[in-house]
C-alpha positions in Angstrom: 0.0 0.0 0.0 1.2 3.4 -0.8 0.7 6.1 1.8 -0.1 9.6 0.7 1.8 12.1 2.8 0.7 15.6 2.8 3.5 18.0 3.6 3.4 21.7 4.3 4.2 22.6 0.6 1.1 20.6 -0.6 -1.1 22.3 2.0 0.2 25.8 1.0 -0.4 24.9 -2.7 -4.0 23.8 -2.0 -4.6 26.9 0.1 -3.3 29.1 -2.7 -5.6 27.4 -5.2 -8.6 27.8 -2.8 -8.0 31.5 -2.3 -7.4 32.1 -6.0 -10.7 30.3 -6.7 -12.5 32.5 -4.1 -10.9 35.6 -5.6 -12.1 34.7 -9.1 -15.6 34.1 -7.8 -15.7 37.5 -6.0 -14.3 39.1 -9.1 -17.0 37.5 -11.4 -19.7 38.5 -8.8 -18.5 42.1 -8.7 -18.5 42.7 -12.4 -21.7 40.7 -13.1 -24.2 42.6 -15.2 -27.0 41.6 -12.9 -25.4 43.4 -9.9 -24.6 46.7 -11.8 -27.8 48.5 -10.7 -27.4 47.5 -7.1 -23.8 48.6 -7.0 -24.6 51.9 -8.7 -27.3 52.6 -6.1 -24.9 51.6 -3.3 -22.2 53.9 -4.7 -24.6 56.9 -4.2 -25.4 56.1 -0.5 -22.7 58.4 1.0 -24.3 61.3 -0.9 -27.9 60.4 0.0 -28.4 62.7 3.0 -26.3 65.5 1.6 -29.3 67.4 0.3 -31.3 66.8 3.5 -28.7 68.5 5.6 -28.3 71.6 3.5 -31.6 73.4 4.3 -31.2 72.9 8.1 -27.7 74.2 7.9 -28.7 77.2 5.8 -31.6 78.1 8.1 -29.4 77.8 11.2 -26.7 79.9 9.6 -29.1 82.7 8.6 -30.6 83.0 12.1 -27.1 83.4 13.6 -26.2 86.4 11.4 
């Protein structure tokens, strides 16, 4: 019978292949045409309440003057 010994180099190689496969999956998911609209909407979230804050800031500023 032949024993299969797994050394540290084999484990590192398998880990590299596993991480590379996960990276490729994330890359495909990221650039998928089905997700484009959701990502475009999420990209605008930091600017969503920018317009809501402006009138309150302007009103407070005009009352201080």
